Structure formats: C-alpha cells, structure tokens
MDAnalysis code that builds the backbone (N, CA, C; Angstrom):
import MDAnalysis as mda
import numpy as np

u = mda.Universe.empty(225, n_residues=75, atom_resindex=np.repeat(np.arange(75), 3), trajectory=True)
u.add_TopologyAttr("name", ["N", "CA", "C"] * 75)
u.add_TopologyAttr("resid", np.arange(1, 76))
u.add_TopologyAttr("resname", ["UNK", "UNK", "UNK", "UNK", "UNK", "UNK", "UNK", "UNK", "UNK", "UNK", "UNK", "UNK", "UNK", "UNK", "UNK", "UNK", "UNK", "UNK", "UNK", "UNK", "UNK", "UNK", "UNK", "UNK", "UNK", "UNK", "UNK", "UNK", "UNK", "UNK", "UNK", "UNK", "UNK", "UNK", "UNK", "UNK", "UNK", "UNK", "UNK", "UNK", "UNK", "UNK", "UNK", "UNK", "UNK", "UNK", "UNK", "UNK", "UNK", "UNK", "UNK", "UNK", "UNK", "UNK", "UNK", "UNK", "UNK", "UNK", "UNK", "UNK", "UNK", "UNK", "UNK", "UNK", "UNK", "UNK", "UNK", "UNK", "UNK", "UNK", "UNK", "UNK", "UNK", "UNK", "UNK"])
u.atoms.positions = np.array([
    [-136.553, 99.741, -63.072],
    [-138.049, 99.070, -63.062],
    [-137.754, 98.041, -61.978],
    [-139.085, 98.289, -61.048],
    [-139.341, 97.568, -60.060],
    [-139.811, 96.183, -60.241],
    [-139.354, 94.748, -59.746],
    [-139.604, 93.751, -60.223],
    [-140.249, 93.184, -59.227],
    [-140.415, 93.910, -58.179],
    [-141.425, 92.949, -56.666],
    [-143.028, 93.226, -56.819],
    [-143.529, 92.325, -56.555],
    [-144.940, 92.468, -56.327],
    [-145.124, 93.494, -55.401],
    [-146.554, 94.295, -55.896],
    [-147.040, 95.512, -55.104],
    [-147.331, 94.984, -53.587],
    [-146.344, 95.656, -52.484],
    [-146.782, 95.016, -51.049],
    [-145.580, 94.005, -50.668],
    [-144.519, 93.975, -51.755],
    [-143.928, 93.082, -51.109],
    [-142.231, 93.831, -50.426],
    [-141.716, 93.088, -49.687],
    [-140.509, 93.687, -49.099],
    [-139.265, 93.108, -49.546],
    [-138.278, 93.319, -50.144],
    [-137.031, 92.930, -50.380],
    [-136.299, 92.695, -49.045],
    [-135.515, 91.371, -48.858],
    [-135.185, 90.638, -47.782],
    [-133.912, 91.783, -47.193],
    [-133.276, 92.246, -48.020],
    [-132.219, 93.041, -47.587],
    [-132.900, 94.570, -46.481],
    [-134.066, 95.040, -47.103],
    [-135.048, 96.091, -45.992],
    [-135.206, 95.298, -45.008],
    [-136.012, 94.220, -44.920],
    [-136.490, 93.549, -44.057],
    [-135.479, 93.139, -43.072],
    [-134.239, 92.768, -43.162],
    [-133.298, 92.486, -42.059],
    [-132.662, 93.690, -41.851],
    [-132.660, 94.855, -42.133],
    [-132.476, 96.036, -41.731],
    [-133.334, 96.757, -40.835],
    [-134.756, 96.521, -41.192],
    [-135.843, 96.760, -40.199],
    [-135.636, 95.939, -38.922],
    [-135.332, 94.679, -39.112],
    [-135.295, 93.715, -37.992],
    [-134.053, 94.508, -37.138],
    [-133.277, 94.658, -37.649],
    [-131.464, 95.203, -37.072],
    [-131.845, 96.331, -36.316],
    [-132.380, 97.325, -37.045],
    [-133.051, 98.747, -36.182],
    [-133.837, 98.400, -35.206],
    [-134.723, 97.269, -35.145],
    [-135.770, 97.103, -34.293],
    [-135.024, 96.965, -32.705],
    [-133.938, 95.758, -33.267],
    [-133.070, 95.430, -32.215],
    [-132.517, 96.667, -31.494],
    [-131.870, 97.173, -32.154],
    [-131.126, 98.606, -31.905],
    [-131.984, 99.289, -30.772],
    [-133.012, 99.653, -31.378],
    [-134.137, 100.805, -30.708],
    [-134.224, 99.682, -29.437],
    [-134.435, 98.446, -29.352],
    [-134.596, 97.993, -27.990],
    [-133.611, 97.995, -26.949],
    [-132.203, 98.558, -27.347],
    [-131.110, 98.605, -26.434],
    [-130.378, 97.333, -26.489],
    [-130.531, 96.352, -27.262],
    [-129.537, 95.105, -27.316],
    [-128.030, 95.436, -27.529],
    [-127.192, 94.920, -26.915],
    [-125.867, 94.952, -27.070],
    [-125.234, 95.309, -28.455],
    [-124.242, 95.903, -28.721],
    [-123.878, 96.040, -30.444],
    [-123.136, 94.641, -30.845],
    [-122.576, 93.878, -29.686],
    [-122.377, 92.448, -29.897],
    [-123.320, 91.907, -30.589],
    [-124.468, 91.763, -29.739],
    [-125.841, 91.025, -30.411],
    [-126.229, 91.507, -31.351],
    [-126.339, 92.706, -31.695],
    [-126.801, 93.339, -33.119],
    [-125.786, 92.825, -34.070],
    [-124.605, 92.871, -34.082],
    [-123.658, 92.501, -34.892],
    [-123.719, 91.136, -35.269],
    [-124.200, 90.200, -34.361],
    [-123.890, 88.686, -34.587],
    [-125.720, 88.601, -35.411],
    [-126.707, 89.237, -34.833],
    [-127.949, 88.818, -35.950],
    [-127.673, 89.453, -37.041],
    [-126.970, 90.520, -37.453],
    [-126.508, 91.533, -38.692],
    [-125.714, 90.110, -39.724],
    [-124.837, 89.688, -38.754],
    [-123.755, 88.726, -39.620],
    [-124.513, 87.502, -39.789],
    [-125.267, 86.938, -38.744],
    [-126.376, 85.502, -39.350],
    [-127.148, 86.136, -40.340],
    [-128.199, 86.931, -40.100],
    [-129.121, 87.039, -41.466],
    [-128.646, 87.466, -42.697],
    [-127.368, 88.640, -42.908],
    [-127.118, 88.536, -44.044],
    [-126.238, 87.494, -44.680],
    [-125.492, 86.725, -43.980],
    [-124.879, 85.573, -44.417],
    [-126.018, 84.416, -44.909],
    [-126.771, 84.118, -43.927],
    [-127.449, 82.973, -43.856],
    [-128.608, 82.537, -44.840],
    [-128.974, 84.128, -45.126],
    [-129.916, 84.136, -45.948],
    [-129.736, 83.777, -47.418],
    [-128.567, 83.739, -47.766],
    [-128.477, 83.690, -49.351],
    [-128.741, 82.030, -49.636],
    [-129.379, 81.941, -50.600],
    [-129.504, 80.414, -51.057],
    [-128.275, 79.684, -51.174],
    [-127.169, 80.430, -51.779],
    [-125.935, 79.349, -52.346],
    [-124.933, 79.457, -51.116],
    [-125.352, 79.518, -49.772],
    [-124.584, 79.563, -48.590],
    [-123.810, 78.470, -48.430],
    [-122.407, 78.878, -48.026],
    [-121.319, 77.969, -47.830],
    [-121.097, 78.599, -46.378],
    [-120.818, 77.637, -45.321],
    [-120.402, 78.355, -44.297],
    [-118.972, 79.024, -44.683],
    [-118.617, 79.896, -43.954],
    [-117.089, 80.318, -44.278],
    [-116.343, 80.500, -42.596],
    [-115.850, 79.544, -42.295],
    [-115.237, 79.325, -40.930],
    [-113.977, 80.152, -40.709],
    [-113.540, 80.148, -39.617],
    [-112.423, 80.979, -39.609],
    [-111.110, 79.578, -39.768],
    [-111.636, 78.592, -39.835],
    [-110.727, 77.376, -39.987],
    [-110.649, 76.548, -41.369],
    [-111.631, 77.307, -41.896],
    [-111.807, 76.865, -43.616],
    [-112.492, 75.994, -44.206],
    [-113.202, 75.430, -43.043],
    [-114.076, 74.089, -43.254],
    [-115.255, 74.749, -43.923],
    [-116.142, 73.830, -44.491],
    [-117.167, 74.375, -45.218],
    [-118.462, 73.337, -44.887],
    [-118.325, 72.596, -44.252],
    [-119.481, 71.722, -43.635],
    [-120.815, 72.344, -43.476],
    [-122.107, 71.747, -43.461],
    [-123.064, 72.187, -43.007],
    [-122.993, 72.795, -41.763],
    [-124.222, 73.546, -41.392],
    [-124.266, 74.212, -40.179],
    [-125.036, 73.351, -39.220],
    [-124.554, 73.311, -37.968],
    [-125.064, 72.416, -37.017],
    [-126.614, 72.645, -36.953],
    [-127.148, 71.702, -36.346],
    [-128.694, 71.937, -35.820],
    [-128.679, 73.073, -34.758],
    [-127.443, 73.075, -34.023],
    [-127.396, 74.452, -32.786],
    [-127.400, 75.533, -33.786],
    [-126.402, 75.844, -34.515],
    [-126.411, 77.190, -35.257],
    [-127.838, 77.439, -36.063],
    [-128.370, 76.715, -36.622],
    [-129.740, 76.737, -37.327],
    [-130.902, 77.203, -36.611],
    [-130.950, 76.554, -35.323],
    [-131.905, 76.954, -34.138],
    [-131.500, 78.270, -33.953],
    [-130.189, 78.748, -33.791],
    [-130.070, 79.977, -33.374],
    [-130.629, 81.090, -34.428],
    [-130.576, 80.628, -35.447],
    [-131.010, 81.853, -36.747],
    [-132.292, 81.451, -36.980],
    [-132.776, 80.276, -36.420],
    [-134.692, 80.346, -36.494],
    [-135.006, 81.141, -35.322],
    [-134.341, 81.239, -34.060],
    [-135.076, 81.826, -32.692],
    [-134.532, 83.523, -33.322],
    [-133.855, 83.601, -33.900],
    [-133.425, 85.388, -34.524],
    [-134.299, 85.880, -34.794],
    [-134.857, 84.854, -36.235],
    [-136.189, 85.371, -37.209],
    [-137.097, 85.356, -36.799],
    [-137.530, 84.204, -35.706],
    [-139.134, 84.218, -35.389],
    [-139.201, 84.455, -34.267],
    [-138.563, 84.797, -33.000],
    [-138.901, 85.263, -31.719],
    [-140.154, 86.318, -31.782],
    [-140.734, 86.059, -30.659],
    [-141.973, 86.702, -30.275],
    [-141.410, 88.230, -30.345],
    [-141.757, 89.423, -30.830],
    [-141.084, 90.826, -30.621],
    [-142.034, 91.475, -29.564],
])
C-alpha cells in the first residue's frame, strides 16, 4: 500500500534523480560520490556524524553550507 500523497516523491528517489542529473552533467566520480554520501547520510532525522576519528559532535557551519549548496544550487 502506498502511503504517500498523490504527486509526492520519496526522498530516496529525489536524491537518485539528483545524482543521475549530476552524472549527466559530467561531474567527476569523486564529486558524485561526495554528493551521494552527503545526501544519503545527512538527510536522516536521527543523523549523528560518523567521523573517522569516532567523534560525533554536530556538523560545522561549513559542512552544513556545503550540503545546502548541494541541494539548492541553481541547475
């Protein structure tokens, strides 16, 4: 049973569409991987940063800005 309102889009599908668009633009694989990692991890409501150091302090303003730019840059 589909619990989404008519015309809505699951976030996972929106992210994949964005990634596909960026691939079609010819961005580097490294950039694509970065976008995908940021979008898939950051968008969870219960997100706790998983750093290589093991620290879980909140994301820096710079990181939040990077995510914002990734999501809302002009296409």
